[in-house]
GUVODO-799242 format. One line per 8 residues: number of its first residue (from 1); their letters; for each residue z, x, y of N, C-alpha, C. Coordinates in steps of 0.1 Angstrom, whole numbers, plus 5000, padded with zeros to 4 digits. Each point is the difference from the previous one (the first is absolute). Example, Ala and Ser with C-alpha at 12.3 -4.5 7.8 and 13.67 -1.06 7.14 Angstrom:
<atoms>
1> as> 5078,5132,4943,5000,4991,5012,5000,5009,5012 | 4993,4996,5011,5000,5009,5011,5008,4992,5011
</atoms>
This chain:
<atoms>
1> msdttgvp> 0705,8175,5967,4987,5004,5006,4995,5013,4994 | 4987,5001,4997,4995,5012,4994,5000,5011,5010 | 5002,5012,4995,5000,5012,5009,4986,5004,5005 | 4999,5000,5013,4987,5004,5006,5000,5013,5007 | 5012,5007,4999,5002,5012,5008,4989,5011,4998 | 4994,5003,5010,4990,5011,5000,4986,4996,4995 | 4998,4988,4996,4987,4996,4995,4990,4999,5011 | 4989,5007,5000,4991,5000,5011,4992,4987,5001
9> vvfihglw> 4997,4996,5012,4991,4989,5002,4990,5004,5011 | 4987,4998,4996,4989,5004,5009,4994,4987,5005 | 4999,4998,5013,4994,4989,5006,4986,5003,5005 | 4990,4991,4997,4986,5003,5003,4995,4988,5008 | 4996,5003,5013,4995,4989,5008,4986,4997,4998 | 4995,4989,5005,4986,4996,4998,4992,5003,5013 | 4989,4993,5001,4991,5002,5011,5006,4994,5013 | 4998,5007,5011,5003,4995,5014,5015,5000,5003
17> mhatswdg> 5008,5006,4991,5014,5001,5003,5005,5014,4998 | 5008,5005,5009,5005,5014,4999,5011,5001,4991 | 5003,5012,4994,5010,5003,4991,5014,4996,5005 | 5002,5001,5013,5013,4996,5006,5003,4985,4999 | 4990,4992,4996,5003,4986,4997,5010,4998,4989 | 5002,5011,4992,5010,4999,4988,5014,5005,5004 | 5002,5003,5013,5013,5006,5004,5012,4991,4995 | 4999,4987,5002,5011,4991,4996,5002,5001,4985
25> wvglfndh> 4990,5000,4993,5001,5001,4985,5006,5013,4996 | 4996,5011,5006,5005,5013,4997,5015,5001,5002 | 5005,4995,5011,5014,4999,5003,5008,4992,4990 | 4994,4988,4997,5007,4991,4991,5001,5006,4986 | 4989,5006,4995,5000,5005,4987,5010,5013,4999 | 5000,5007,5011,5009,5012,5000,5015,4995,4999 | 5002,4989,5007,5014,4994,5000,5004,4995,4986 | 4990,4997,4992,5002,4996,4986,5000,5011,4990
33> gyramapg> 5000,5012,5005,5001,5012,4991,4987,5006,4996 | 4989,4995,5004,4987,5006,4997,4997,5012,5010 | 4991,5008,4997,4995,5010,5009,4986,4996,5004 | 4999,4993,5011,4987,4994,5004,4993,5008,5011 | 4987,4999,4999,4991,5007,5010,4987,4991,5001 | 4994,5002,5012,4987,4993,5003,4990,5009,5006 | 4994,5009,4991,4990,5009,5005,4988,4993,5005 | 4993,5005,5010,4988,4994,5005,4988,5003,4992
41> wpgesata> 4989,4994,5003,4987,5003,4993,4995,5014,5005 | 4991,5006,4992,4994,5012,5005,4993,4998,5013 | 5002,5008,5010,4993,4999,5012,5008,4991,5010 | 5011,4995,4996,5008,4991,5009,5010,5008,5008 | 5001,4997,5013,5009,5008,5009,5014,4994,4998 | 5010,5007,5006,5014,4997,4997,5004,4987,5006 | 4994,4995,5011,5003,4987,5006,4988,4991,5001 | 5002,4988,5002,4989,4990,5001,4992,5003,5013
49> aatrarpg> 5007,5004,5011,4993,5003,5012,4991,5012,4999 | 5005,5010,4993,4992,5012,4998,4988,4997,4991 | 5002,4992,4990,4989,4996,4991,4990,4992,5007 | 5004,4991,5009,4990,4993,5008,4992,5009,5009 | 5007,5011,5005,4993,5009,5009,4991,5009,4993 | 5002,5003,4987,4992,5008,4992,4997,4994,4986 | 4992,4989,5001,4997,4993,4987,4990,5007,4991 | 4993,5010,5005,4990,5007,4992,5006,5006,4987
57> glanrgia> 5012,5004,5000,5006,5006,4988,5000,4991,4988 | 5000,4987,5002,5000,4990,4989,4986,4996,4996 | 4990,5004,5007,4986,4995,4997,4996,5005,4986 | 4994,4991,4993,4993,5002,4987,5010,5004,4989 | 5013,4996,5002,5010,5002,4989,4999,4989,4990 | 4998,5003,4988,4998,4990,4990,5012,4999,4991 | 4999,4990,4991,5011,4997,4991,5004,5011,4991 | 4990,5007,4994,5003,5011,4991,5007,5012,5007
65> evtnhysk> 4995,5003,5013,5006,5010,5007,5015,4997,5004 | 5002,4988,5004,5014,4996,5004,5009,5000,4988 | 4995,4995,4989,5008,5000,4987,5003,5015,4997 | 4991,5009,5001,5002,5014,4997,5010,5006,5010 | 5000,4996,5012,5009,5004,5010,5014,4997,4996 | 5003,4987,4996,5013,4996,4996,5004,5006,4987 | 4991,5002,4991,5003,5006,4987,5005,5015,5002 | 4995,5007,5010,5005,5013,5003,5014,5000,5006
73> iiadlpvp> 5002,4990,5008,5014,4999,5006,5010,4997,4989 | 4996,4991,4991,5009,4996,4988,5002,5012,4991 | 4990,5008,4998,5001,5012,4991,5011,5009,5004 | 5003,5000,5013,5011,5009,5005,5014,4994,5000 | 5001,4988,4995,5013,4993,4999,5007,5004,4987 | 5013,5000,4999,5007,5005,4988,4998,4991,4988 | 4998,4987,5003,4998,4990,4989,4989,4990,5005 | 4994,4993,4991,4990,4990,5004,5007,4989,5009
81> pivighsv> 4993,4996,5010,5006,4990,5010,4996,4986,4996 | 5006,4991,5007,4995,4986,5002,4990,5000,5011 | 4989,4993,4999,4990,4999,5011,5000,4986,5005 | 5000,4998,5013,4999,4987,5006,4989,5001,5010 | 4990,4991,4998,4988,5000,5009,4997,4987,5006 | 4993,5000,5011,4996,4987,5007,4985,5000,5001 | 4993,4989,4997,4986,4999,5002,4992,5011,4992 | 4992,5008,5006,4993,5010,4993,5010,5010,4994
89> ggliaqrl> 5012,5002,5007,5011,5008,4995,5005,4994,4987 | 5000,4986,4998,5004,4994,4988,4990,5003,4989 | 4987,5000,5003,4990,5004,4990,5003,5015,4995 | 5002,5009,5010,5002,5014,4997,5013,5001,4992 | 5010,4993,5003,5013,5000,4993,4998,4996,4985 | 4992,4990,4998,4997,4996,4986,4992,5011,4993 | 4991,5007,5007,4992,5011,4994,5010,5011,4996 | 5009,5003,5008,5010,5011,4997,5009,4996,4989
97> lslefarg> 5003,4987,4999,5008,4996,4988,4992,5001,4987 | 4988,4996,5001,4992,5001,4987,4996,5014,4997 | 5001,5009,5009,4997,5015,4998,5013,5007,4996 | 5011,4993,4998,5012,5006,4996,5007,5009,5010 | 4997,4997,5013,5007,5008,5011,5012,4993,5005 | 5003,4987,4995,5011,4993,5004,5007,4993,4989 | 5013,4997,5002,5008,4993,4990,5000,4985,5001 | 4996,4995,5012,5000,4986,5003,4992,4998,5013
105> cvavapar> 4997,4987,5003,4991,4998,5011,5003,4986,5006 | 4999,4999,5013,5000,4987,5007,4987,5000,5009 | 4991,4991,4998,4988,4999,5007,5000,4987,5008 | 5001,5002,5014,5001,4988,5009,4986,4997,5005 | 4996,4988,4997,4986,4995,5005,4990,5011,4997 | 4999,5005,4987,4991,5011,4997,4985,4996,5001 | 4992,5010,5005,4986,4998,5000,4995,4999,4985 | 4989,4993,4998,4996,4998,4986,4994,5012,4994
113> frgvlrvp> 5002,5001,4987,4994,5011,4992,4988,4995,4992 | 4993,5009,4994,4988,4996,4992,5005,4991,4988 | 4993,4989,4998,5004,4991,4990,5006,4987,5006 | 5005,5001,5012,5005,4988,5007,4988,4993,5006 | 4996,4989,4995,4988,4993,5004,5002,4990,5012 | 5012,4996,5001,5003,4990,5011,4999,5005,5014 | 4991,4994,5007,4997,5004,5014,5001,4988,5009 | 5012,4996,5005,5001,4988,5008,4992,5001,5013
121> vtqlataw> 4995,4989,5005,4991,5000,5012,5008,5006,5012 | 5013,4997,5001,5007,5006,5011,5001,5015,5000 | 5001,5006,4987,5000,5014,4999,4986,5006,5004 | 4990,4994,4996,4986,5005,5004,4999,4999,5015 | 5005,4990,5006,4998,4998,5014,5008,5011,5008 | 5012,5004,4995,5007,5010,5007,4994,5014,4999 | 4993,5002,4988,4993,5013,4998,4986,5001,5006 | 4994,4988,5003,4986,5000,5004,4997,5008,5013
129> pvlrrpwl> 5009,5000,5010,4997,5009,5012,4997,5014,4996 | 5006,5005,4990,4997,5014,4995,4989,5000,4991 | 5000,4992,4989,4990,5001,4990,4986,4997,5005 | 4998,4992,5011,4987,4997,5005,4994,5012,5008 | 5008,5011,5001,4996,5012,5007,5001,5012,4991 | 4990,5001,4991,5000,5011,4990,5002,5014,5006 | 4996,5002,5012,5001,5013,5007,5015,5004,5002 | 5009,4990,4999,5014,5003,5002,5006,5006,4988
137> rtrtwsht> 4993,5001,4989,5006,5005,4988,5006,5014,5001 | 4995,5008,5008,5005,5014,5002,5008,5001,5013 | 5003,4989,5007,5007,5000,5013,5013,4992,4999 | 5007,5000,5011,5012,4991,5001,4997,4988,5007 | 5009,4990,4998,4998,4987,5007,5014,4995,5003 | 5002,4993,5011,5013,4995,5004,5000,4985,5003 | 5010,4993,4997,5002,4987,5005,5002,5000,5015 | 4998,4988,5006,5004,4998,5013,5013,4991,4999
145> pdtfhrdv> 5007,4999,5011,5012,4991,4999,4997,4986,4995 | 4988,4995,5004,4996,4987,4996,4997,4999,4985 | 4992,5009,4995,4997,5000,4985,5012,5003,4992 | 5009,5009,5005,5012,5003,4993,5009,4988,4997 | 5001,4992,5011,5008,4988,4998,4994,4990,4991 | 4987,4999,5001,4992,4990,4992,5000,5003,4985 | 4998,5013,4997,4998,5004,4986,5011,5008,4994 | 5009,5006,5007,5011,5008,4994,5013,4994,5003
153> angvtrve> 5003,4996,5012,5013,4995,5004,5000,4985,5003 | 4992,4993,4992,4999,4986,5003,5012,4992,4996 | 5010,5006,4993,5012,4993,4996,5011,5001,5011 | 4997,5006,5011,5011,5002,5010,4994,4996,5014 | 5008,4999,5010,4995,4997,5013,4991,5010,5006 | 4993,4997,5010,4991,5010,5007,5009,5011,5006 | 5011,4996,5006,5009,5010,5006,5004,5010,4989 | 5004,4996,4988,5004,5010,4990,4988,5007,4995
161> sdrifaay> 4989,4994,4998,4988,5006,4996,4996,5012,5010 | 5001,4997,5012,4996,5010,5010,5010,5012,5000 | 5013,4997,4997,5010,5010,4999,4997,5009,4988 | 4997,4994,4989,4997,5008,4988,4987,5009,5002 | 4990,4994,5006,4988,5007,5002,5002,5012,5010 | 5008,4998,5010,5002,5011,5010,5009,5011,4993 | 5009,4996,4991,5008,5010,4994,4994,5008,4989 | 4992,4993,4992,4995,5006,4988,4985,4999,4997
169> gipaparp> 4993,4993,5008,4985,4998,4998,4993,5013,5003 | 4991,5003,4991,4991,5012,5001,4986,4998,4995 | 4990,5008,5004,4987,4999,4994,5001,5004,4985 | 4992,4995,4992,5000,5004,4986,4987,5003,4994 | 4999,5008,4990,4987,5003,4994,4994,4987,4994 | 4987,4998,5002,4994,4988,4994,4996,5002,4986 | 4999,5012,4995,4996,5003,4987,5007,4993,4989 | 5014,5000,5000,5007,4992,4990,4997,4986,4999
177> lfqaalan> 4997,4994,5011,4996,4985,5001,4987,4998,4993 | 4990,5009,5002,4988,4999,4993,5002,5002,4985 | 5008,5010,4996,5002,5003,4986,5007,4989,4993 | 5010,4993,5006,5006,4989,4994,4990,4988,4999 | 4993,4998,5010,4990,4988,5000,4989,5002,4990 | 4996,5012,4997,4989,5002,4991,5005,5005,4986 | 5013,4999,4998,5005,5006,4988,4994,4995,4987 | 4997,4986,5000,4995,4994,4988,4985,5003,4998
185> ltprsaat> 4994,5006,5010,4986,5004,4999,4998,5015,4998 | 5011,5007,5000,5000,5014,4999,5006,5005,4987 | 4993,5005,4990,5005,5003,4987,5012,5010,5000 | 4999,5010,5009,5010,5010,5001,5008,4999,5013 | 5003,4988,5004,5006,4998,5013,5014,5006,5001 | 5003,5006,5012,5013,5006,5002,5011,4989,5000 | 4995,4987,5003,5010,4989,5000,5002,4995,4986 | 5003,5009,4991,5003,4996,4986,5014,5003,4996
193> vdtrrerg> 5006,4991,4993,5014,5002,4994,4999,4998,4985 | 5005,5010,4993,5001,4999,4985,5012,4991,4997 | 4996,4987,4998,5011,4990,4997,5004,5000,4986 | 4995,5008,4991,5003,5000,4986,5010,5011,4996 | 5000,5010,5008,5008,5012,4997,5015,4996,5001 | 5008,5006,4992,5015,4997,5000,5005,5004,5014 | 5008,4992,5006,5005,5002,5013,5014,4994,5002 | 5006,5004,5011,5013,4994,5004,4999,4987,5006
201> plllaagg> 5011,4994,5005,5000,4986,5005,4992,4999,5013 | 4994,4988,5002,4991,4998,5011,5003,4986,5006 | 5003,5000,5013,5001,4987,5007,4989,4998,5010 | 4993,4989,4999,4989,4997,5010,5006,4989,5009 | 4999,5002,5013,5005,4991,5010,4989,4995,5009 | 5000,4987,5003,4990,4994,5008,5005,4991,5011 | 4993,5000,5011,5004,4991,5011,4993,4986,4999 | 5007,4989,5001,4994,4987,4998,4989,4996,5009
209> idrtvpes> 4999,5006,5012,4989,4997,5009,4993,5013,5004 | 5000,5010,4992,4993,5012,5002,4985,4998,5000 | 4993,5004,5011,4986,4999,5001,4992,5012,4995 | 5006,5012,5002,4994,5013,4996,4999,5002,4985 | 5012,4997,4994,5000,5001,4985,5008,4987,4996 | 4992,4989,4999,5007,4987,4997,5007,5000,4987 | 5010,4991,4999,5008,4998,4988,4992,4999,4988 | 4989,4992,5000,4992,4998,4988,4994,5013,4995
217> avraayri> 4997,5010,5009,4995,5013,4996,5011,5008,4993 | 5012,4999,5005,5011,5008,4994,5003,4994,4986 | 5000,4986,4999,5002,4994,4987,4990,5004,4990 | 4987,5002,5005,4990,5004,4990,5002,5014,4995 | 5005,5009,5009,5004,5013,4995,5012,4999,4991 | 5010,4992,5003,5011,4998,4991,4996,4995,4986 | 4990,4991,4999,4996,4995,4987,4994,5011,4992 | 4994,5010,5006,4995,5012,4993,5011,5009,4996
225> qrrnpgvt> 5009,5003,5010,5011,5010,4997,5010,4995,4990 | 5002,4987,4999,5010,4995,4991,4997,5001,4985 | 4987,5004,4998,4996,5003,4986,5006,5013,4995 | 5004,5008,5009,5006,5013,4997,5014,4998,4994 | 5004,5007,4990,5013,4998,4994,5012,5004,5010 | 4997,5007,5010,5010,5003,5010,5004,4988,5008 | 5012,5000,5005,5005,4989,5008,4991,4997,5012 | 4996,4988,5002,4991,4996,5011,5005,4987,5006
233> efrrfegr> 5003,5000,5013,5005,4988,5006,4992,4997,5013 | 5000,4987,5004,4993,4995,5012,5010,4993,5008 | 4999,5002,5014,5009,4994,5009,4992,4995,5012 | 5001,4987,5003,4994,4994,5012,5010,4998,5011 | 4995,5004,5012,5009,4998,5012,4993,4989,5009 | 5007,4989,5000,4995,4988,5007,4998,5002,5015 | 4988,4996,5005,4998,5001,5015,4998,5014,5005 | 4998,5010,4992,4999,5013,5005,4985,5005,5000
241> ghclavdg> 4996,5007,5010,4987,5006,5001,4999,5014,4994 | 4990,5007,5004,4997,5013,4994,5010,5011,5005 | 5007,4998,5011,5009,5010,5005,5014,4997,4996 | 5002,4993,4988,5013,4996,4995,5009,5012,4998 | 4995,5012,4998,5008,5012,4998,5006,5006,5012 | 4996,4995,5012,5004,5006,5013,5004,4990,5010 | 4997,4988,4998,5004,4990,5010,5015,4997,5000 | 5005,4990,5007,5014,4997,5001,5006,4996,4987
249> gwhdvaga> 4993,4996,4990,5005,4996,4987,4999,5011,4989 | 4998,5012,5005,4998,5011,4990,5012,5002,4990 | 5012,4997,5005,5012,5001,4992,4999,4992,4987 | 4993,4988,5001,4999,4992,4988,4991,5007,4989 | 4990,5006,5005,4991,5007,4990,5006,5012,4995 | 5007,5008,5009,5007,5012,4995,5011,4996,4991 | 5007,4990,5003,5011,4996,4991,4995,4996,4986 | 4989,4993,5000,4994,4996,4987,4996,5013,4992
257> aleflsrt> 4994,5010,5007,4996,5012,4994,5013,5007,4994 | 5010,5001,5008,5013,5007,4995,5005,4993,4988 | 5001,4987,5000,5005,4992,4989,4991,5003,4987 | 4987,5000,5002,4991,5002,4988,5002,5014,4995 | 5001,5010,5009,5001,5014,4995,5013,5003,4994 | 5011,4994,5005,5013,5001,4994,5001,4994,4986 | 4993,4989,4999,5000,4992,4987,4991,5006,4989 | 4990,5007,5004,4990,5005,4991,5000,5016,4999
265> vaardtas> 4996,5006,5011,4998,5015,4999,5014,5007,4999 | 5009,4997,5010,5012,5007,5000,5009,4997,4988 | 5000,4987,4995,5007,4997,4989,4995,5007,4987 | 4987,5001,4999,4994,5007,4989,5003,5015,5000 | 5000,5006,5012,5003,5014,5001,5015,5002,4996 | 5009,4991,5004,5014,5002,4996,5002,4998,4985 | 4993,4991,4994,5001,4998,4986,4995,5011,4992 | 4990,5007,5005,4994,5011,4992,5007,5014,5003
273> s> 5009,5000,5009,5006,5013,5004,5012,5002,4990
</atoms>
């Protein structure tokens, strides 16, 4: 097994989920020798409950600002980390990889970047409650337990969906959703990833029944990313919805990430040392 001792891993959550949703992953990766951390977004409180009580700190936070927030955290690390992101966090993780802030990346159900033209009807339907209200662009918006189960946790029972929502659900800034939706109409969109620049290994993971970022949208991103000479792989998780990184089957996704990173990033680091 490749040596992963002390290699930093930075986890980046997406919209509507608190940073503590990565706690299981952080513990697992630390057990495998990594030095893992899951910093919150700028303006996010230390707990989900505190963030729900004070959502204003997240209002109007955009993709560029959040990317810059994580790049500053990474700049203080002794060596470039691996970045693992979910949803909009997966888009930001790919941006950090392309900007040479990371040595490798796992993007789980990542939000689309500029150039990904595939927009499945189900994806548009899940975003429409926000996109049809342009005044929300500078505000936060939150799922209800009903919409969370329908659009985010549709791969699990209502009981488990409600448990996840109660533990980790938070209001989120609507601005990144508008930025991703309008990326192909915005020449200098913040939702841009330089897919041609030399980069480290990248794994794109999709849930087979994801409604928020459907598998076909992740495959479309993969078809663009695989043109890069860096290692690029795609993994589908059958019967999993958008909350596949935090629901009861998260170990399957985390295990696939660990295997990919050991085989690509860690093995390459060992060979070059």
